[in-house]
N, C-alpha and C positions, 0 to 999 in steps of 0.2 A: 504493500500500500504506500510505503514511503517513496517508492520510485515514481509514483504518479505525480510527485512534486515537480519533476523536471518538465514533463509536457505541459503541466499547468502553468509553470513559470514562463515557459517558452511562449505559450499562447498569450499570456498577459503582457509579456514584453512586446510581442508583435502588435497587439492591440494598442498599447501605449505609444509605440513608435508611430503607428498610423494616426493616433489622436493628436500627436504633436503638430501634424500638418494643419490642424484646425486651431490649436492653441498651444503656445510655448509653455503654459502652466503644466501641461502633461509631462514635462521633463522631470518634475518632482516625483512622478510615479515611475517614469521610464528608467531613470538612473538607479534607484534602489532595486527595481526588479531585474535589471540587467546584471547588477552586481550579484544578486542572489542566484541568478541563473548560472553565472560564471562559477560561483562557489559550489553550486550543486553539481556542475559538470566535473569540477576538480574532485569533489567528494567521491563521486562514482569511479573516477579513474585511479585515485590513490589506493594504496594497499595496506597502509599501517593500521587503520581503524575500521573494523568491520561494521560497527554501528553506523558510520557515516556513509559507507557504501550502500547499505540497505535503507538508510533514512537520510538522504542528502538534505542539507540545510537544517531540517528539523532535528537531526541528531546533535547539532551544536548546542541545543537547549540543555541536553543532558550534561555537557561539560561545563556550561555556564552555571547550572544549579550546583554541580559538584564543587565548583570554585568558591561559591559563596556559602556553601553548606556550614562551615565553622561559624560564620557570623550569624546565620539564621539560627543555628543551634544555641549559640551563646546568648543572643539578645531576645529571642522569641520563644524558645522551647524549654531550655533548662530551667529547673526550679531553683529557688533560693538556696537550697541545701544539697542539690544533686550534681553540681558542676564539678569537673575535674580539670587539672589537678587541684585547683582551689575553687571552692563554691562561691556563688555570688555574695552570700552574706559575709564570708571572710574577706573577699576582695573589697566589698563596700566599707567594712570597718577599717581596713588599711587605708583606703582613700580618705575616709572621713577624718581619721586621726592625723594623717599627714597634712590635711588641710586645716586642722585645728578646730574642727566642728565636733558635734556631740558624740557620734559613734555609738549611740544607744539604739535600742530596738523596742518597739511597742507591741503589746498584746500577747506576750509570751513566746516561748520557744516553738520553732517549727520542727524540731527534731522529734523523732519517735522515741520517747524515753523508755519504752517497754521493749525495744528491739535489741537483739544481741549486738554487742560492741559499743553500746552507749556508755559513756564515761561521765562521772561526776566527782566533784571534790567534797570532802567532809568538812562542813562548816561548824563553827562553835556557837554554843548558846551564850558565850561571853566574848564576842568579837572585840578586836582592838582597833585603835587608830593606826593607819599606816605611817611609817616614818617618812618625812618629807624628802630626805636625800636618797639618791640611788645607792643601793648596796654595791659593794665592790668585792671582788674575789682576788686575793693576793696569789699571784703565780710566781713560783720560784722555789725549787727544791734545795737540798743541802749544797749543791755545787753551783748554784746560780748566784751571781754577784750583783745583779741588777733586777730585783723582783719588779713585777708590773701589776698594777691594780686593774683588773679586767672588769668591764661592765657586765651586767647580767645578759644584755643583748647587744650583739656586735654585727658588723657587716661581714658576711661569709665570703669565701674565696671566689672572686670573679675577675678575670684578667682583662687588661686593656687588649682589645682585639675581639674578645667575646662581647665586651661592652664598648660603647662609643666613648670618645674623649670627654664629651660633656657629661655623660652619665658617671664616669669615674670622678670627674671634677666635683659633681654634686654630692656623690657619696662621701668623698673625703672631706669636703667642706662641712657637710652635715655632721660627720664623725667628730671633727674638731669642735664644732659648736656644742655638740651634745656630750663630749667627753667619753666617747667609746671608740673601739678599735676597728680598723679597716684592713681586712685581709686582701693582699694584692692579687691572689691567684697565682698560678704557676708561670704566667707570661712575662714575668719580670716587673721591675719597678719603673713605671713610665713617669714622664714629667707631670702628668695629670694626677698621679698619686701624691705628688709632692706639693702641688700648687696650694691646696687648702691647708696644709700643715697638720693634718690629722694623724693620730697614732697609727703606725703600720705594723701588721704582722706579715713579714716577708715569707711567702710560700715558695719553696723550691721543689719542683717536680723532677721527673726522670730525664727531662731535657736540660736541666740545670741552667735555664735561661737567665741571663744576667750574671752568671757565675760559671761559665763553661769555657773549655778550651776549644780550639778550632775543630777538633775531631769529636766534640760532643761529650767530653768527660768533665768531671767537676774540677773547677779551678779554685783552689783554696785561697790564693792571693786576691783574686777578684772578689771572692765572697767576703774575705776579711775587710777589704777596703769599703765595700758597700754596706756591710753590716754595721760598720762603725758609725753610720749616720744616726744622729740622735733621734730622728723621726721614727726609725725602726725600733720598736719596743720588744718584739719577739721574732724568732725565726722558726719556721715550720717545714718539715720534710713531708711532702705528700706521697703516701704509698698508694692510695687509691681514692676514688671519689664515688659518690652515691649513684650517679646516673650510669656510669660505665666502669665499674670495678673490673680490673684485669685487662683494661684496654689502654693503649697509649693514645697518641694523637698525631694527625698529619696536617700541616699548614702548607697548602700548595704554593709553589714558587711565585705565581703571579700576585698572591696576596701578601708576600713578604716585601713590603714597601721599605724605603730607606729608613723611615722612622721605626717600624717594627723591627727591622734588622738591627738597628742601633740598640734598641731597648733589650732585645733578646740575646744580642751578641752572636748573630748568625749572618751569613752572607746574604746580600740583597738578591731577590729574585730566585733563590734556590729553595726547593722544597725542604721543609724542616720536619723531622720526625721525632716525636717523643715516644721512646720505646715503652712497652708495657711494664718492664721491670727496670730497676736501678742498676747502674754499673758499679756503684761505690760499696755495695754489700750484696752478699748472696746467702747469708745465714742470719739467724736471729742475733747471734753474738756479734757479728760484724755490724748489724743494724744499730744496736745500742752503743757500740764503740764509735760509730760514725756520728750518732747524736751527741756524744761527748765531745767529739772533734768539732762539730759545728758550734757547740756552746763555747768552747775555748776560742775558736776563731772569731766569734762574735764579741769577744770580750766579757763573756759571762752572762749574756742576756738569756732570758727564758727561752728554752729550746724544746721542741716537741715534734710529734708527728701526727698526721691525719690519715685515717683509713676508714673504709667501709668494711665492716667485719665479714670475713668469709668463714674459714675453718676456726673453730674454737681451739683446736689443738695447736694451730699456728700461733695464736695469741698467747697461749700458755707457754709455748716455746720461747717467745719473746720475754715473758715474765721470768722464766728460768734463766735466760741470758742476763737479765737485769740483776738477778740475785748472784749469779756466778761472777759477774764482772764488777759488782758494786756500783753500777751506773744506772741512773733512772732519768727519763725525760722529765721536764718540768710540767708538761701538759700533754694530753692526748685528745685530739678532736675526733669524735665518732660521727661519721657521716652515714645517714640512713640511705638505703637503696631507693627510698621514695623521694630523695633530694635530687638536685641537679638542674642547672640552668642551661648547660651546653647541649649540643646535639649528640645523640647516641643511637646505635642500632636498637630497634624496637625490642629485640630479644633481650638485650642487656638492660634496657630500661624496665622491662616487665618481669624478668625472671632471673636476674643475677644479683647477688649481694643480699645482705641481711637488713631487714627493715630496722629503723632506728631503735624501737623499743627493745627488740631482742639483742641488737648489737650493743646498745648502751648497757644493758644488764649484764651482758657477757664481760665487757671490759671492766665495769665497776666491780662485779663479783670476783673476777680473776685477781684484780689488784688488792681487794680486801683479803682474799684467800691466801695471798702470798705475803701479806703484811706490808704492802707498799702504798696503800691508798692514801695515807696521810701525806706522802711526799709528792704525789702526782695529782694535778687538777684535770678534770674531764670537761671538755666542751661538747655540746650536742648540736648537731646541724642536720636539718631535714624537715622541711615544711613548718618552720617556726614562724608564726604570723600573729598570734594572739597571746594575751597574758596567760591564758589557760595553758598554752603550749609550754611556756617558760616554767610555770609551776609544776606541770606534769613531769617534765624532763628532769627537773631538779629533784623532785620526789623519787624518781626512779633511780637516781644516782649521779646526775650531772652536777657540775658546779656553776656553769654558765652556758649560754646558748649563742648560736650564730644564725643569721638569716640571710638568704640570698634573694630568692624570688620576691619575698615580701618587701625587701629593700628596693628591688626593681620596681615594684608596684608603687612604692612611695615616690619614686622618681618619675612615674608616669606610665609604667608598663600596663597594658590592658589585656594581658594573657592572650595575645593573638597567636602565640606559638609559631612565630616565624623567625625565631632567634637565629637559626642556622642558614637563613636564606639571604641575609643582608638587606632584607626588605622590612625591617621593623617599622611599623607605621608611626611610632611615636619617637623614634630616634634613640632608644635605649640600647638595643642590641644590634647595632649596625655600624659600618665604617663609611657609610654614604654621607658626606657632609651636607648634602641637600636635605637629608632627613634629620640628622642630629642637630643641625643648627636651630631647629624649632624647640629644642630642649633648653629652657632658660635656667642657667646654672644657679644663680642666687635664689630663685623661687624654689627650685627642686631641692637644693641643699637645705633650705628651711623646712621643707616637707619631710625630708629624711630625719632631721633632728626632732621634729614634732612627733613623727611616728614612733621613733625609738623611745622618746621620753614618755609618751602616752601609753605605750604598750608595757613598758617596765612599771609605770605607775599603776596600771591595771593589775599587773602581777602582784605588786605590793598590796593593793587593795584586797585581792583574793587571799593572800597570805594572812593579812590582818583579820579577814572574815573567818579564817580557820582558827583564830585565837592564837596565832604565832607571832613572835616578835621579829622574825626575819626568815629568809630562805634557808638558813642553816638548820632550822628546826623541822623542815619538811621531811616526811617519811613515806615509804611506799604504802603503808596501811591507810594513808589519808586519801588515796585515789582509788575509786571504786569503778569496776567495769561489769556491765551486765553480760553474763556468759550464757544465759538462756532465759526463757520466758519467766521462769520462777526464781532465778538465782542471780545474785550479784556477788562478786568477790573483790577483795582489795588486791593491789599488786603484791602485797606481802604474802597473800594466800595463793595467788596465781603462780608466783615464782619463788624458788628457794634462794634466799639471800645467805651467803656464806658469812661465817664469823671471822674476825681478824686472825690470820695465820692458819686457818682451818685446813687449807690444802697442804701445808707443810707438816701438820700434826698427824693426820691419819687419812686413809682413803675416804673420799666423800662420795656417796651414792649419786650417780648421774654425772659426776665429774672425774671419777677415778680412772676410767679408761683413757680419756683424753690427757689427763695429767701424766699418767705413766708413759703414754706414747709421745708426749711432747719432748723434743730434743733441741737444745739450744744451738746445735751445730747444723741443723738442716730444716728447711721448710717443706721438704718432700713428704708426701703422704705416707702413712704406715704401710709397710710391705713393698715400697718402691725403693730400689737401691739408690744410695747416694752417688752423685757423680764422682 
């Protein structure tokens, strides 16, 4: 039936051409009809798309609808609580707090409080007034010479290149105004990270950008020189990230501009590869020794690593290496598999890596079990957007939190999910100057500062409503989760929390096999021969 379009268009085109001889106004019909006829002939002759061969001209409607489907879904179909990755209610509260307006909601919750997975906090019959100042977390173990007071909510790792120059400027200026930290991401320290003067956490990935030799190895001299900058408060080694744990990255040569090349320390116009694994270590023991080396090279600044948890046995092997060498990181950032602002294969986004709850509990419990938890601070990163998220993660075992996508929304991100296309409609995740020039840095910096301040204030209000004087009093038994229609359980009931030093004292049911199999001299799975 679709093929009848061609003779129909041909007939209408001929009639319009004949009618032009009577009135030139018929050209307004002739030209569009002639163009559609030409398009229909092309559709029938082309071989790439079957739908266009069978339905010339009409078939294009299918592709147009598919193109605008995300916008139709987001603006007209999704419910307030059903959107992904962030629902409309969450996005709205981020925007409102960033703009300095109420951020409240009327008429009660839209969540189904009887459904499995619903979570709620345990409030007190004797609530307190929240403290006016933001709580701080002191980061710095026994070998750290320059401890840093970390905020409860900070900017998570996002590189210049992934984000635009103006987005980085706004984030850093907002961090300076609000007194919180800004993680550089693994793409190196750009001039835009420095402009605002905000505190930086310098992240080093497997590409060692900004501190690498010509052949892609770690350059200790470059690292020492840059880490001496007083704006850099902490240094962080990235082992993996939530969206694509186990993957490296490729930056095509045409995207390696002179500016990107200078920042990353790579040749201009040459494809840059971040390998999946690091060259500076191959065993847990070598990892902890390299952390010690980074701390020494940085002049004793807080040094740690970030990972999305995979095998619990591997992390226990790192813990054994810490004990064997007497070396501990000052902090560990746990990234959940639900996190991630960059592009990644769908299989990695959906099915690789441990979600934040389980990963955070693994790291917290392991450190408690080996008696090292009091020396190491834990940051949690993965869909942190509301005060509830901060409270929940601290109750589960974190000391502080980092946010990436929520900070992007504070800058203006509308969750268009075009970050990897260079066509971000609001100029946040693009290198197109025509797009990011629309992002007003002073205004967006103020929004970042407001969002962070309001979200932490809301977390403090929640903590006070629970009858607690501060986040240090939060416990897993204060967060409840509905596990069935008739039952709710606290996190203390859902998960077994280890006692200090318990792994060292005796076999622990559920942990004993992994603990016995953990080897500080290999990451290889049990039963696989060492290289």
